[in-house]
N, C-alpha and C positions, 0 to 999 in steps of 0.2 A: 365489815370495814370499821376499824376502830377509829375513834376520835379522842384526842387527849383533853385534859381539863384545864382549869384556870384560863390563861390567855389562849389556850389551845383547845378549849372545851368542845367547841363544835367545828373549829377550823378544820375542823375536820368533818378461836378462834370459840311396829304396827303392820299389819298385813292388809294390802289393798289390791284392787284389780286395776290393770291399765292395759293399753294396747300399743304396739309398736309396729313399724313396717318400713319397707324401703331398703335400699342397699347403697353402699358406697365402695369406692376402690379400696383395695387392701392397703394397709399401712406401708410406708416406704421402707421402714426398718424391717429387716427379716432375720431369720435364724442364722443367715450367713453374713449379716452385717458385722463389721468390726466394731471395736469399742473405742476407736478414735485415738486421740492423743492424751487422754487423761491417765495419769499414773495413779492407780488405785492401791490403797493399803489399809491396814487396820485403823479403825477410828479410836482416837485417844482422848478426845475432849468433848464428848456428848454430854449435854447438861439438861437435867429435868427442871420442871417449874419451881422446885424447891432449891435450885442452885446446886444440887448434888450431882455427881458424875453418874451417867447412865452406863450400864453394861450393854454393849452392842449385841443384838440378836444374831442368829445364824444368817450367813450370806450378806452381812452388812459391811460395807467398805466406805472409806472416805477418800477424797482427792481434792486437787486444786487445779483451777484453770486460769492461766494468765489472760487478761483482757486489757485493752487500752484504757488508761485513765481518761484520756481525752480522745474521742473518736475523730476529732479534727486532726489529730496527730497519731495515726494508727501505728506508726513505728516508734512512738515515743514511750514515755513511762508506762509501766504496766502495774495493775493491781491483781491480786489473786482472788478468784471466786471460790469459796469453800463449797464442796459438793459432798453428797452422800448418795450411796446406791445400795438398794436391796436386790440382790440378783434373782432373776426369774427362777421359779422352782419347777417349771415345765418347759414345753416346747416354745422357745423364745421368739416373739414377733419383733421385738425392738425395745426401745426405751420409752417410758411414760414419765414425763416431767411434771412435777407438782409445784404450785405456789399456794401457800396456806393463808395468805392474807396479810393484813396490817393496814397500810404498808409498814413494813419494818419487822415482821415476824421472821424468826430464823427457820428457814426451811430445813436446815440440817437437823436441828433438835426436834422440829415438829414431825418429820418423817420417822425419825428414830422412835418417837413415842407412839405414833399412830399407824405404823406400817401394817399391823394386823387387821385394821379396818378395811384394808384394800387387798386382802389375801386372794380374792378371786382374780383381780387384775394382775396380781403378782405371780400368778401361775404362768402368764404368757409374756409379761413385760418385766424388764428391769425397772424397778421403781426408783426414780431419781429426783432429788430436790437440791436446793442450794440456798445459801444466804445471798440475797441480791446485793449489788453494790451499795455501800453505805450502811450495811446491816451486819452487826455482830462480827463474824470472822472475816468478812469481805470488806475490809477498810471501813468498819463500822463507825458511824458518827458518834463521838463522845463530847460531852459538854461539862466536864468537871463534876462538882457536886451540886450544881445549881438546880438541876431537876429535882433532886431530893428535897431541897429547901422549898421549892414551889409546892411539892406535894404536902409538906408539913405546914404550909402557911394557912392562916385563918381567913375568913371572908372579908375582914377589914384591911388586909395587907394591901400595899400598893402594888397591884398586879403588873402595871406597866414597868415599874422599876425592876421587879423580879424578872420580867420578860427581857429587859435590856441586858441584865446581868447574865441571864441564860444565853442569849444570843452572842454576847461577847465571849463567853466561855466556849461556845461552839466554834466561833471563828478562830480562837486561839488554838484549840486542840484538833480541829478537823477542817481548817480552812482550805487545805489542798484538795479535799475530795468534794466539798460542798457544791462547787460549780458543776460537778459531773455526775451527781446522783439524779434520780428521776426515772420515770417509767419509760420514756423513749430510749434512754441509754440502757436500761435494764432489758428492754426488748432486743436491742442489738446484742447484748450479752447472751440472751437466750438463743439467738441464731448461731453464735459461735459455739455455744454449748451443744446445740443440735449437731453441728458438724463434728465436734470433738467426740460425741457419742457414736458417730458412725452412721447416723440416720439421715436419709435424704429429705425426710419431712419430720416436723416436730409433732409428736403426739403429746397431749397436754391436758392436765386437769387442774383448773384454777378455782379457788374458793374466795369469795368476797373481793378484796383488792386484787386477788389473783385473776379475777375475771377482767379487771381493767388492764392488767399486764398482758393477758392473753389477747384481748381485743386490740390493743396497740400493736402487739406482735403481728396479728393477722392483717392489720392495716398496712404495716410496713413490709411484710413478707407473705403476701397472700398465697403465693405459689408453694411456699414451704409449709403450709398448714396441713397437718395430717389429721388424726382423729382428736378433735378439740371438744372439751366439755367445760363450760363456764357455769359454776354453781353458786347461787346467791349473788346475782349479777348487780354490778354497780354501773350507773350511767354517768360517765365523767363530763358530759356536756352541761350538767346542771350548774347553776351559779352557787356561790357560797351560801347565800340566803336560802335558795331552794333546797340545798343539801341539808341545812340545819332544820328547816321546817318539815321536810319529808321524813327525816330520821326521828324528829320529835314525835311526829304522828305515828310512826311505826312503833316506837317504844311505849307511847301512850296506849296503843291498842294491845300491845303485849302485856302491859301492866293490868289492863282490864281483863284480859283473858286469864292471867294468873289469878286475879282476885276471884273470878267466877269459879275457877277450878279449886281454889283454896277453900271457899265457902262450901262447895259441894262435898268436900272431904273433912268438914269440921275444922274451921280455921281458927288459929290462936289470935289472929290479928283483927277479927271483926265478924259480926253475924251476917253481914250483907256485903256484896262486892263493893258497893260505894263506901262502906265503913272501912273495909280493908285498904282501899286506895287512899282514903283520908288519913288513916293511921300512918301509912308509909310517907305520904307527903308531909304531914306534920312532923314526923320523926326527922326527916332530912332537913326541913326548915329549922328545926330546933338546934341542929348542930352548928348553925351560924353563931349562936351566942353561947352554946354549951357543948363543946366537943367532949367526947367520951374518952377517958383515960384507958389505955391498954398497955399495961407495963409502963415503960418509959416513953411511950408514944401516945398519940391521940388519933381518934377517928374524927377528922376535920370535916367541915362542910363539903369541901371538894372531894375528899376521899369517900364520904358518905354517898354522894351521888353515884360514883363509880361502883361502890359496893352494891347498890340497889340495881344498877343497870346490868352488871355482869351476869347474874343468874337469869335475866330475861332473854339472853341469847339462845337458851335451849330449854325446852320444856322439862327435860330430865332434871334440871337444876332448880326448878321452881320450889320443891320442898326445902331446899337449902335457904332460899330467900325467906320463907316463912319462919324457919327455925332460927336463922341468924337475926332477923329483925325482932322476933319475940325475945330472944336472949338480950339483945341490945336495949330493948325497952326496960329490961330489968337491970341494966347497968353493965352487961357483959358484951362488949363489941368485938370480941376476939375473932369470931368468924367473919363478920363484916369487914374488918380490917384485912383479913387474909384474902377475901374476895377482891378488895381494891388492889392489894399487892399483886394478885395474879394478873390483873388487868394492866398495871403499870410496869410489870416485869421486875418488881422488887424481890431480891433474894433474901434468904434467912439471915445473911450476914450484913444486911443493910445496903448492899450495893445493888445496882440496877443493870439489867441487860440493856441493849441499845434500842429496844422496841420503840419507846416514845421519842427518843431523840432522832432516831432514823425516820420515824413517821413524820416528824416535823420537817426534816430536811427534804424528804420526798414530796410531801404535800406542797411545800413552798416552791419547789422546782416545777411542779406540774400545773401550777395556776399562776396567772399574771395578776389575779385579783389581790388587792391589799385593802380590806375593809377599813373605813374610817371610824372614828369614835361615834359619829352620828349614825352610821350604818349599823354598827354593833349594837347600839342602844335599841334601834328599831328591831333588829333580829331577835334580841333578847326578849323584848316584849311579846313578839309573836310566839316564840318558843315557850315562854312561861305560861301563856294562855292555853297552849296545846298540852304541854307536859310539865306541870309545875315542879316535878322532881328534878328536872334539868334546868339549870340557870347559870348564867355567868354574871350575876350582879357584881358591880365593881370593876368589871373588865371593860376597859375603854378602847381596846384595839383588837384587831384580828390577829391571829397567831403569827402571821407572816409580815406584819407591818414593819418590824424592825430587822427582818432577816437580811443578811449581808449580800445575798445573791438574788438577782431578779429572776422571777419565774416567767414561763411562757405557756401558751395554751396548746402546744403541739400535741400533748398527750390527751387532749380533749377531743381530738379529731378521730372519728371512727368510721371506717368504710373498708370492709374486707372483700369487696367485689373481686371475683376470680378465685376465691379460696374454696376448699372443700367445705361441706356442711359443718356448721359449728352448732353444737347442742347447747342451748342456754336453759338452765334450770332456775325457776323462780318460785319462792314460797309465798303463799298467801298470808301466812302468819310470821313472816320474817321481819323482826324489828329493825335490824341494822341496815339491810339492803331491801327495802320494801318491794313488793311485786311489780309495781309500776316501772321500776328500773329494769326488770327483766324484759318486759314488753318493749320498752323503748330501746334498750341495747340490741335486742333481736332485730328490730327494724333498722337500726343504724348499721349493723354488720352487713346487711343485704343478703348474707348467706346463712343467717341464723335460723335455727329450728327450736321453737319454744316448747319446753316441758313444764307443766304447771304442777306444783305440789300444794295440796290444799291444807297441809298441816302447819304446826307451829315450829319455830326455831330457825336458826341461822346456819345454813349448810344442810341442804336436803339430803344429800347422800349420807352424811354423817349422822342423820337421825336414825339410820337403820331401816328406813321405809323399804319394804321389799320391792315395791313397784319401781321406785326411783332407782334402786340399786340394779335391778334387772334391766331397766331401760338403758342406764349408763353403761353397764357391763356389755350389753348386747351391741352397743355402738362401738365401744373401744376395742372389744375383742373380735367381734364378728362383722363389724362395719354396717350393722343394721340401723339405718337412720330412723329415729322415731317418727311415727305418723303425725301429720298436722293435727293439732288439738289434743295431743297426748296429755292426760291428766292423771295424777297419782294422789292417793289420800282422800279421794272423794267418797 
């Protein structure tokens, strides 16, 4: 679950043994199900993280689905949802729909880049994803060049002034769509997508924010839930302050784990874990007064925080954090700046995708909270004590205080009573969506079945853990519900 920086800093993708058991009804989609009303054709605008066009793999098609801009006026103006499909390579059971997180990530580009990670599932399902409303090709929220200016600002900049300029640009460029983004409307879109795909029930795999979208869908359409897996679970019931503190705690624990691992392998950043952590904390703090030049750009304090946080999402990228920080300490911050750019969606040509602007619009729609200056100061003090790398000194407002559209808390209500079993996967070492959210979301769903992953990283299935993959695949393909207490990575 990503959170942006500056005024949006916290207002806000091994072989083990395990056991599974149980059964569930077969998925509603079957080999005889039609493909609904989507007109599929060749993909022409897939984009990689470097902003360059991707070449579609075999069986990859794109399409569009018209949905109401305003669900209060179902026969009124429509917007198009951009879709992608990787056709099943074997005996087809139906469609499996993905959301890869954010909120604000392009599901079209994400599936195009990661489809091979789901090859087992792709033998029996058409793998389908989409850009949710307000994201990228689906009436994506744009806000001029103001976001780029915020990213380049230093710690002494007037963040409230920058935020107001940003919001004004969002209103001017995307004012029509801003009142109609948010997770509840995205869940309604999901149900139209299910019907258009020809499936009686929705089979779904959501990561990070995608678990929130899936939980809201199950709350509003419990009888339409097919085989659902929510990996790296987010609990939307927490307050803004709770969210900030819990995530700060998760990243602090991830940094400690990185430091221990780094020292165990002869670390360039220090001889002890404590020394490694201090090196990183001091480095980021130093960017407040001395940003590092990278060509005609700078690694600023705000970008430095993101550069450090980004590799903590996955253990596989820990070596990059060591190498990048060591290079920056010698004056070369090229890798760190690239890490920050990957988080914010900055392309090589200096433009940005809509990840961060869409994220802001969706978060502000999903929460009625608008933290005051006093509340932000209190939150900042708590966060800094837990995880000094992450701070929003100088930020006097929450990211949504100036937003032109009021939010509401409907997306925070979760209760999937009456649905099929929903598998919730939570990682003990997940920094972005800590394990406690997996347990609480499982309870709120009423129909949730918790699978615990003892390892590090955000997105247990994507770590390649054999136990997690087997457990998820067995449920999605064969309907085998995991046994109570299933644990992987132990």
